[in-house]
Each structure stands twice: as C-alpha cells, then as structure tokens.
MARNUVO-499675 format. One record per atom (N, C-alpha, C): x, y, z. Coordinates in pm, whole numbers, plus 50000, padded with zeros to 5 digits. Example, Ala and Ser with C-alpha at 12.3 -4.5 7.8 and 13.67 -1.06 7.14 Angstrom:
2
513194943150780 512304955050780 513204967050780 512854977550708 513674989450714 512905000350787 
// end
This chain:
468
518624795250728 518084803950683 518764816350579 520814816350661 521574823450605 522124813850444 521694803350377 522074797150295 520754796450204 519584796850262 518324804450189 518294816050135 518654828650215 519534838250165 520404840150045 521344838250039 522004836950005 521774828649858 521404821649830 520304814649690 519914824549636 519114830449733 518054839549655 519184851649641 519964856949665 520434865149611 521094863849515 521724852949464 522424848049385 521024846149270 519654839549271 519374839249148 518954851549124 518554860149207 517824878149185 518934883649098 520624883349171 521284885749057 521484884348933 521114870548972 521264866648765 520224871348701 519044871948756 518164878148669 517684890248621 518404897548702 519104912148664 519834914748598 521024901748551 521774898848440 520914896748280 520074885048322 518934885448206 518654897248159 517884908048272 517024922748260 517704930048164 519004932848248 519984941048130 520394938248008 520444923247958 520554925947822 519554926447767 517944921447791 516924923847742 517114944347738 517384952547819 517034963947844 518324965547708 519244962647695 520004965547569 519414967347453 518814955547401 517964954047319 516914962547292 516624975147368 515694984647340 514924983347435 514134973347506 513084971547619 513584976547749 512824990247825 513314995147908 513434980348035 514674985548101 514814974248237 513164973948382 512804966748403 511944963348482 512334963548606 513414958548652 513254952348761 514084963048850 513644963148998 514354967449117 515564962549122 516274974649187 517774974249215 517744962049348 519204955149332 519154945249428 519634950249602 520154952849521 519824961649722 518974966749799 519454970549900 518244974650008 517674993249908 515854991349948 515955002449913 516655020349963 517015025449850 517155039949880 516595053449887 516295057550026 515185068749975 516165083349952 517235082449941 518135089749856 518855091849770 518425079349652 518795079749506 518205089549404 519015095149311 518415101149259 518505098849116 517235103749040 516765100448906 517545111448778 517145109548646 517995123448523 516665125948581 516385144948573 515895151948507 515185150548379 515595140448307 515305137548148 515325151148057 514055156247979 514255163047907 514215174447954 513945184948134 513935193248192 515585196748180 516585190048151 517895190248165 518205200048284 518315191248416 518525194248532 518685181548580 518955175948692 519605167648799 518535175348955 517835164649006 516845165949099 516955154049152 517185153549343 516945150749391 515945139549387 515505127049455 514715119249426 513875106649517 513995109549622 513745101749734 512715088949693 513025079449706 511815068449650 512025059849789 511465047349673 511465039149795 511365022149693 511685029149554 512155014749441 512865020649363 512905007749236 514095014649113 513135029549065 513645037349002 513195052048946 514385049148847 515005041448763 516325050048699 515115051048536 514435044348497 513305047648426 512375060648415 512265067948507 512055079248511 512255090748536 511445102548467 512015114748458 511265121648506 511225137348554 511505144948633 510175151548578 509135154248569 507945159148454 507035170748568 507405185048512 506095189748527 504655186248540 504065188148662 502795183448684 501655194748638 501275190148506 499435199248478 498975208448586 498945218148555 498195224648653 496605229648599 495565224748550 494685233248434 494185248048543 493485260348459 493325268248593 492015263948670 492265269548777 490925275148879 491715258849018 492485252748965 493205242349059 494195243349135 494465256549105 495865261249180 496325266549309 495125260049404 495435261049544 496415254449639 497125258749641 498515250349767 497875233149750 498925231349732 500475232149696 500375236149548 500215232649473 499685240449328 500015254449297 500155261149396 500695277549388 502065277449353 502765270849323 503935267549348 504565252549189 505195257849149 505495245849056 505915237449132 505495221149061 505815208749100 505995200448961 507175190849052 507465182148937 507615168648980 507025159648931 507315144348947 507825132448887 508285124748984 508905116248864 507345103248777 507955098248584 506975095148592 507845087748503 507605077048422 507985070648313 508165082548149 508595077648090 509385085948025 508665086647938 507715100247875 506335100047793 504825102347816 504835101047932 503465098048015 503915110948160 502545116148146 502225128148186 501545131048306 501385138248406 500205139648568 500635147748511 499235150848571 498175155748568 497075159848730 496995176048738 496075175248854 494435174348837 493405162948844 492555164248775 491445168348815 491035167948926 489975174449096 490955179349130 490285185249227 490435187949365 489755185549463 489565171949570 489015163349630 489185168149848 489325171849905 489525170949996 489385159850104 490755156350163 490895144050181 490375129050123 490715134150026 490575120049946 491185104249986 490795097249981 491265083650052 491055071949886 490105062149978 490355053749875 489395058249722 489855050749605 489295054949487 488575038849425 487395040749320 486745025449264 486005033349125 486285030449019 485825035348848 484155026548870 482735034748891 481565026348866 481525019248699 480455011148683 480545007748541 480355017948463 479395030148443 479585039748430 480645048548365 481725048048418 482495050548400 483185068948529 482445067248633 482515073948722 483335069048777 484345085248863 485275076648934 484825081049085 484165068249148 484185069549295 485295073749429 484985083249516 486095086849593 485435087549720 486595081549855 485675080649980 486855092750045 485695102750121 486445108850184 485895109750362 486675098450419 486415096550533 486285105950640 486725121550679 486755128550763 485385136150716 485305134750628 483435142550573 482765137950577 482805121950588 481465112850614 480775105350490 481335115250348 480675108550262 481695103850064 481035097750006 481245093249861 481355101149780 482335106149679 481805120949584 481825113949462 481065115049404 481205110649217 481895116049114 482775113749054 483835127648991 483405118348852 482825136348720 482215126948604 483735131348514 483945122648409 484785133248362 483945143048277 484545154848199 484035160748126 484715174247991 484555180947920 485315189647842 486435199947885 485165200048045 486545215748097 486645211048215 486545198548218 487225187348343 486565185248442 486575175148513 485665167348589 484665173148680 483145167048669 481955178548733 482425162448919 481635170649008 482065163849147 480915170349250 480425159849288 479005157449326 479515147149422 478095147149525 478135135049639 477475130049572 477555115949625 477015099249603 476045100149724 476695097949826 476165094549989 477055102250108 476535108350186 476775117250280 475875108050403 476575117750514 476285113550645 476485099950708 477955093250637 478435079450613 479145086950779 480125067950885 480955074650936 482015063150888 482975072850872 484045071050804 484525062250705 484015067450631 483605052950466 484875057050402 485045044050391 486845043850293 487255036050229 486735024050220 487305012950105 486215012250030 485555010649921 484835008449804 485095001049704 484404992549691 484334978349592 483024976149534 483594974549380 482594971449266 482374961349298 481204956349275 481004938949214 479924936349101 479874942448962 478764946048907 478464955048936 477144955948920 476774973248975 476024970249089 476624963549171 477164968049364 478214971949406 477264988549486 478914992349540 478674985049664 480264986949694 480274980549872 481134991149947 480444998650053 481135008150102 481485002250280 483145005250259 483544998850414 483335015350487 482495014350617 481845025250738 483285020050856 483505026750907 484545022851004 483895016751131 482875012851148 481615002451195 481014990051133 481064995851009 479344980550875 480134987950780 479964977150711 480014978150545 478644976450487 478254981250407 476964982550346 476934977350144 476434977850150 476224972649966 474934983149930 475134983849774 474334998049775 474144993249610 472494995749517 472384988949432 473225005849289 473555005149242 474665012349167 473695016549010 472845026948978 472105028748854 472035043148836 472325052348688 472565061548646 473045071048741 474465070348803 475075081748873 474195075749037 473355065949016 472415075449189 472675054949260 472535061849407 472385049249444 470825046149500 471005032649499 469825025349588 469675024049759 469005017849793 468375014049970 469875008849981 470345008650109 471645003350157 471024988950193 472024977650190 471704962450279 472684963150359 472654959550431 474444957150543 474594945350534 475764944650487 476224931450482 476644927350655 477624939850720 478554931350840 478464946550945 477954943351041 477554957751156 478364955551287 478864959651377 478944963451490 480664958951470 481464965251397 482844960451372 482964973251447 484444966251515 485244982251659 485304992451562 485175002151641 485495012751610 486185024651700 486395036051698 487205042051827 485405043451954 484335037251865 483145043751998 483085028652009 483805022352028 483195010052083 483655006352239 482235001352290 482335006752444 483994997252491 484294988152465 485454983852525 486634990552497 486794993752384 488165004952356 487815023052423 486435023652462 487185031652513 487835047352436 487475050552254 488115056052236 489645057452130 490405043952222 491355038252189 491945033152045 491575037051938 491935029251802 492685034951682 493435034251714 494515044551597 494335040551448 493225024051409 493585021851219 492075019051221 491165024851264 489785024751248 489355027851097 489995028251052 489455030950862 489615014150825 488605005750769 488414998950698 487954996850513 488584983050529 488554986850357 488154972450285 487604968850212 486274960450195 486604952950004 486754940849954 486704936649823 485894923749826 485604921449717 484724911149668 485274900549574 485354890549648 486014876149530 484944877449451 485884862549344 484474857749283 483764856149314 483774845249428 482604839949416 480944850849503 481554860049581 480964868349612 480774867549760 481984861649802 482414863149947 483144880049945 482624887250090 483154896750063 484124897950173 485614900650193 486844905650272 486554919050362 487104921150450 487424936750531 488264929950597 489124946750588 490604947750652 489354950850814 490184950350899 489984952451065 491714954351083 491934970151157 493354968251160 493214965851348 494774969751416 495004969351541 494534978651577 494214980951747 494134988951814 495345000451834 496794990051775 497415003851890 498964996551760 499464999551810 500794995951769 501234980051806 500954978151909 501314963151952 500444965252079 498514952951994 498284949852100 497544937152129 498704930052131 498334917452138 497134909252213 495954914252239 494914916252257 493514912652160 493984920052059 493524921951931 493444911251853 494524896751902 494294883851879 492734879951808 492554881552019 491464875752104 490244878252090 489874890452065 488914899252038 487654891851942 486684897551981 485634891851906 484824903751838 484284909351721 485074901151637 486594907851633 487564903351603 488934902351568 488944913551490 490144916651589 490964930251510 492564924751439 493034933251369 493984930351314 494134918051226 493014915651213 492434901351060 492194908450982 491594899450844 490824903050719 489904894150784 488544899650755 487484891350776 486714886350701 485574872550686 485164872150530 483814870950537 482994876150512 481444873950463 481244859850378 480424847950441 479874836650331 479384846950166 479124841850052 478494842849980 477034845750001 476124853549992 474974854650020 474304857050152 475704861850221 475814860950329 475894860950469 476084864050592 476334853250711 476704864850798 477034851950935 478654864551022 479424861450912 480004874151013 481694876850967 482674868851023 483654861950982 484384850851003 485904856251006 486604850951097 488314857051032 488854847650932 488874854550800 489814847350684 491464846050767 492254854050791 493704852850838 493824864350967 494164865750982 495144871051103 496104874551102 496674880951215 497974888051257 498354903351153 497374903351114 497514918550986 497444927451040 498464935751095 498254947551176 497304957451143 497134959350990 496954970550963 497124968950826 495854957550775 495974957550597 494414965550540 495424977850528 494274988150432 494544985650304 495424982250263 495344979050070 494764963350081 493804960649983 493034947949981 492324945749891 492914932849790 492484937549658 491964919249618 491604918949503 491714907749419 492194903249336 493204893549318 494194891249178 494304892549115 494234889548993 493774884848848 493364866248847 493944860448943 493174850048950 492484841849078 491934856449088 491264854849268 491484856849348 492694852849392 493154853149520 492964868649606 493394865749695 493234876349857 493974881849850 494504896749850 495934896149870 495594912849933 496554916950051 496784926450099 498494933050149 498344947850128 499284950850173 499124959750367 499934953550410 499924961950536 501314967450610 500714976950698 501054987750764 501984978350861 503084978250872 503734967751014 503864979851130 504364968051215 504784977351281 505814990651346 506434998351458 506795009451495 507835003651574 508915010251571 509825011551684 510004995351749 510424985851636 510794974451684 511794973151786 512014960551890 513244960351913 513854950751890 515144951651837 516814946151795 516184928251851 515834917651766 515604907251822 517194895751822 517694897551803 519104889651814 520064894651900 520334883851965 521354878852123 522794887652053 522524895452042 524114896651955 524374909851989 525504922751951 525394938351922 524674944151793 524834955551783 524464962851739 524764968951675 525694979551584 525724990351649 526864994551683 526515004251749 527705005551806 527515002251995 526634989051993 526304981152142 527274975552134 528184970152230 529354963752246 528944950252320 528034949952423 527424935852434 526044933052356 524654920052381 523984921452355 522794938652362 522304933452158 521024946352180 520654939852198 520004930252174 518424922752170 516954932052307 515994931252212 515344943252313 515894957352369 516164961552243 516964970652271 516514980452141 515614993352092 515434997451993 516495005251963 516885003551855 518245006851790 517575011951700 517835028851619 517775033551546 517665030251417 519245028051397 518965019651240 519105008651224 518895002351284 517884988451235 516054992751256 515795000551321 514695000851280 514015009651165 515085012751120 514725024550990 514475013350867 515044999150897 514614995550740 514164979850816 513714982251010 513184967451024 511654970551093 510394962951081 510444952550984 509774954350848 509504951350724 509514956150573 507644956350569 507764961850527 505684962150461 505174954650389 504694946650441 504334929550364 503284934550242 502964930150103 501914924250085 502274909050061 501074903350103 500264887150147 499784883950090 499814870650035 498314865149942 497524854950044 496904859750046 496084851250150 494744838950115 494884832250208 493894818750272 493434816550420 492464806250387 491834806150525 492664804350586 492864805550668 493564808150839 495494810250816 495454819250767 496654824050716 497144833550824 498174829350915 498764839350974 499874848450939 499664860850958 500554871350887 501854874451029 501414867251133 502694868451254 502544877351351 501584896151330 502044903751443 500774894851574 501244904651697 502584912851718 503614905351726 503494889351727 504344879351787 506124879251671 505574875951562 506664876951468 506424886351363 507544888151302 508164896851235 509134894351093 508594903450944 509344896750898 510484899650868 511234900250814 513094903550910 513704900050699 513744908950664 514614903550509 515594907250520 516464906350620 518194908350589 518524892050534 519594893050383 520324881150374 520784876150469 521564885050613 522424884350671 521644883650857 520984877050878 520224881551012 520904887951080 520074896851124 521224910651245 522194916751254 522964916951097 524014921251116 523954939151046 524824945451080 524474957250994 524804958050911 524194963250812 524394970450688 524154957150552 523534946750641 523414930150559 522284940650441 522234931250294 521634931950207 520224925550278 518534939150177 517834931450211 516674926950065 517034914850101 515884907749993 514584908250020 513684912849989 512034918749970 511234910249945 511944893849860 510584884749844 510824875149928 509764864949947 509764850650014 510364852750153 510084863650279 510894866550361 510594860150521 510814851650567 510644851050683 510794855550770 510474848350921 509944857151011 511084857051174 510874864751195 511724859851313 511054865551472 511224861351574 510294859551675 510364875451767 509184884451796 509344892451834 510134898351962 511214908451986 511214905152110 510884908552264 510224920052208 509314928452304 508014915752364 507244910652250 506114901552260 506514886352256 507144882752234 507364870352216 508814859152224 509854876352321 511214862052334 511524851152361 510924840452398 510794831752422 510104820252319 509334826352225 509174819452091 507364813452124 507234814052238 506524801652288 505104813252240 504824821652245 503124825852207 502724825152025 503534824851952 504204816151853 504904814551726 505084801751684 506044792951644 506174803251503 507074810851520 507494819351380 508444813951220 508384799851295 509254793551139 507754784251107 506674782751193 505784780051093 505224787251008 505454799251013 504634810150923 504924806250737 504524805450616 504234814350589 505304820950487 506394825850491 507444836050413 506144847150387 506354854350357 505784871250300 506324871150189 505124868450044 506014869849921 506414881549906 505824891449918 506694907449875 506494914449983 507594922149993 507534929650119 508104946850052 507854955250113 508544971450069 509184977850189 510144988950164 511134992950268 510004993550362 510874993050523 509954995650668 509245007950626 508195011650729 507715021050692 507125030950622 506795026750490 506475032750369 505005030050379 504045025650447 502865028950450 501965028350374 502485010650251 501345011550196 500085014450238 498975022950110 497225021550197 496995015450066 495925020049907 495145012749887 495895006049774 495424992649775 496044984949655 494844978249547 495034976149404 494784976049287 495424970549183 494454955949160 495164954449053 494994955348962 495584955148809 495184957048680 495954958448613 495964963348420 496954957548339 497514978848330 498914975548303 499044993848198 499514986048096 499874996548020 500494998047889 501534993447860 502174988747811 503944981947765 504744995547830 505604993847908 506274977247941 505494974448023 504574976948111 504074975748254 503564960748282 502404959448152 501624947848169 500734949548278 500194935648328 499224933948408 500454936748577 499494937648711 499954941048791 499544945848930 499974952049003 499564950949088 500004970349167 498834979749181 499444996749212 499304992649389 500475002849415 499925008449576 499965023049605 499235027749647 500205039449684 500235039849810 501475046349868 502325048249932 502435057750009 502045060050127 502145070050225 503365082550233 504305068950264 505655078050342 505575071350509 506915074250533 507315074850645 507685085950762 506895083250883 507355089250998 508755083251102 508545067551110 509715061651182 511245055851103 511465066751103 512235070151027 513535076351010 514935076551028 515745084951039 515775096050893 515715089550774 515675092650695 514195089350645 512985099750621 511545094650579 511415086050462 510845076950417 511125070650357 509855079250265 509825081650072 509325088650051 507825086650007 507105091150013 505765087749914 506175085249713 504995078049743 505085078949627 503875063749568 503905062349409 502975049949364 503575042249314 503575027949400 504585014249338 504075004949246 504504999249197 504174987949055 504874975049099 503564962649109 504614953449132 504214942848995 504464940148925 504364933448855 504044917748847 503174911848768 502054906748773 502764887248699 503364883048758 503844870348693 504174863448759 503874848448685 503744834848711 503044835448831 501514841948876 500594838448988 501284845049107 502434854249084 502244862549175 502924875349182 503484881749261 503654900349284 505354898549203 506074901949131 507584904549125 507744914549237 509254920349186 509324931649277 508914946149251 509134955049336 508564964949335 509354978149300 508584982849161 509234993949117 508425011049135 509395019549134 508315032349144 507535033348977 506775041648971 505775044748885 505325057848924 505345065749000 505265080549020 505875080149156 506885091449170 507705099449253 507695113849241 508855120649337 509165129249352 508285140549422 507735135349549 506625137649641 507255139549738 508925144649749 509465143449913 510945148849810 511265160149883 512435170249877 513615160649951 514255164449947 515985160349997 515615157050140 514725172550196 515195173750334 514375166950424 513505159350365 511815148150399 510565160350433 510145175050324 509105177850317 508825169850185 507885170750243 506625167050114 505765177450054 505245174449903 503935184649863 502865174049850 502975159149898 501695152749863 502095139349898 501195129649907 500855117949964 499975108449893 500315101349850 499185095349750 498855083149820 497725082049838 496615070149926 496775059749806 495825058149703 495215048349597 495535051449488 495775039549399 495425043949285 495415031849217 493965036649065 493645023148980 492905030048858 493415020448794 493585016948653 491805023748567 491825032248568 490895040248464 490405035248312 489115033348239 488815034148198 489505037148047 489915045048035 490765054447961 492325049647934 492595040947997 494235038647977 494515046948088 494595057548170 494975063548259 494865055848340 495575063748457 495855059948611 495545069948666 494475067648809 494235074848912 494275079249029 495225084849051 495805084149167 495495097049244 494695096349404 494285103149550 495195102549596 495555113949663 496085121049747 495715131449830 495775132349946 494735130250111 496385141250148 497195147350063 497925154950145 497935169450093 497675170049987 497615175949854 496325178749850 495085169549910 494075172549864 493255172949711 494145159049625 494035161649481 493735147749441 493445148249272 493175134549228 493765137249101 495175129849049 496015130548944 495805117748882 495855121748726 495585114148598 497065112748587 497285099748568 498775094548514 498385091348337 498725100548276 498345095248138 499595087248028 499595075047963 500435068947890 500825078447788 501745078347725 501905085547532 500445082247520 500155096447414 498815096247325 497165091547444 497605091947585 495895091847665 495405107047698 
// end
C-alpha cells in the first residue's frame, strides 16, 4: 500500500509541476495543493487591498475576497453586516433571494429555480424578474421534501418516506405518481423515531431508472445493511417502475446524488464521526498501541468524505471499512492522498476483518477533508478555465478540533472521472470557527451563472462569471 501511495504522490507532484508551467503562460492553475487540506489557509483579498483569513477545504490561490452584493430588502441577518466571500477573480456573488431553510435545488425546463424546504414541507418556485425573483409555493404539505430532479418535463421529489413524480407545465404541477413509498424515516415503527439521516435525494438515469439515497439511522448502525428496505444504501427503481432494490450499499449518508456526463451515478457521502484509530501502533502521545482509541488528532482527518462512482453491487464499506487517505497509513503527520483511496478495517465494528474484507473493496475515486459534510452534488459546465465538472455544496464540520469550513467545491471532469477538489466559493467561516453561511447545493443556471442554496443564511446566491 505504501508503495502505491508513494507512486501516486510522485505522479501528483509531476502533474502539479506541469500545471504550474501552464499557469506561467497565462492560464490559471486549476490544481489542488499536494498536501493535506489546510482549513486555516489564507488567500489574498485582491482588489480590496488587504489580507483576510479564509478557512477552506481545498485550493484557494486563484480566489479573491469580494463583497457579497445585497439588493434592497434582502439585508436581514446575516447580511445586516457587510460580508465578503472568496470567488474567482472577476466573478461576483450576490444574494439573489431569501428562502428559509433552503436545501436542494433544480432548474425547471422553463428556467425557474425550484428549491426544497424540508422543514416547511414544501417546494418553492423562483422566477427571475427585473426587480428580483418572485417566489411562490409550487407544492406544499409534503413530508420533509429534499431531493429534486427533472427528467424532461417530469419533476421527481424525494420526501423522507417516498419519491413521487409530477408532470410540470406552465409553472404548475399535475397529479403525482408514487415511484416508491414506505421508505424509512423517523416515523417508521421499527426505528421508533431514531433516524439521524432521514432526508432523501433522487436522480434519474439516462435509461429512466430512478436512484434514491437512503441514509443510515446513526453514526454507526450495522443493522442498516440488513434492513428492509436497506438503509445506508442507494436504491434503484427500474425504468417503467417496480420495486426499489439496492444498487450500492455501505453508503452512510449519500445525500449528494447525481448523474455524470457519461451516465454513471455518483454520490457524495458524509462519512462517520469519532473514528477509532485502526492500527496496532502508537499514535501521538500514546506510548503503547493506540488501536481502538478515539484520538482527536487522528479524527481530524479520518475518514475522508467520499465522492464515489457507483455501479450495481458496489460496496462503499460503511460501517466496517473506512477510506484511509494516509500516504503512510497510521503515521502522524502523513501526507494525504485524496484520490483512489483504499480502505482499512474499522477497529470498532470490524476489528478482525471478518465482517467485511476491506481489501476487496474498490478504492474511492475522490475524497475531500474529513467531516466536510458534502450535501448537494450536481454536474455541469462552467465558463473557462473550469469547464465540465461536479459542483458540491460543503456544509462544514463539527467533529473536528479546527472546524472544516463551508464552501462550494468544484471537481473537474477529466477522462471519465473527477479530478481533485478546488474551492469555487469560500469565506463563509472566520478564523475562530464562526460562520455566517452554510452552502447546501450549487447548480448551474441557464444564464451561465451558478445558483447556491444556503440553509444557514436562509439565502440563494447567484455566482456570476465576468459579463453575466
């Protein structure tokens, strides 16, 4: 494993050197840093002319601190105080609308932006206008609606206990059709209200199959792998309908769910917290073996959050196997390799490796810093120099000594896969860990801008490239 890691690190350094040469010729450097993500990295304030600490999860070198534009009437807290965000040079970020509890988002065929509000049980419709967008309730009375997806003119809405589809025309919904019901949530009799990840997401493949994320009931709950319907899994309903069957398992909380340009299903996963040290050796201040102990310095960077390409029968390991990004596994201060990450047995649930053979699992294609809490996932194409890729709303951490900052991340799409993480929008967190915003989802708009929902600031932002 160490040999593979060293080779991977060498290749990464070579790639960075090549990208630096390109940058010297006038193109922005799109590559993430070679070392572990640094939540205390600072970035130039650019045209504002001062330095501002900007905790972030990925590369911020090409970003500048820019005032967040707030139109009249939208200046309630947290925008009663001037805010600045890190955005690409020449881009702008504005508060486009205020939506309480804004979560997932999808653009309708008519250009309206739909936003889910699980706490209110509704989906709202926002339509751009000369004086700002108008907001109306599209559908209400739902049970924690979360994921939204359009397939042609059909809207799919994932509630906590069901997925339903609606014909959409002229800004209105027709009668719903139930795609799948009896999904587990806090009201399920066998769970007795104990469900930490009840919100569901939905995506529809090119063939019409419907994919649904079903989160785990808790941080560590092995019974989810054997439940009916299976939890901690991505379920699939075949084209034309039918029972929902497991498509991928061991997915602790795959809130981010989307279809890549090649038609593959990808998920962004919130991984476990308070992971015990998995190796029989000292770590940090431990003189003897630290195996099985929860060591805060280790927890800070383990396990990373996952961006995984799914296929029938894929197992992402939870709660028996965790991705380990260490170039030198179990060595304090080891460099972290975020790509093609192998697994190590969980010392709490799989100490002898009998519950699941972690070496048999496909390495995770891409990861981000532990406890980043990725939520929304969307594929699309951004203006140069970005191009096609994946947008991820990163909610920010709690289970970390230095909190991982919220941000919008971008992963370039290259050669049928995702390249390394870059921050597209940052600056939501101060050096002391306080936050004024927490992005949930980011989706490309028909006008060339990116629209970002934020359930911390109760806002929808418009991130606009130059001239848009």
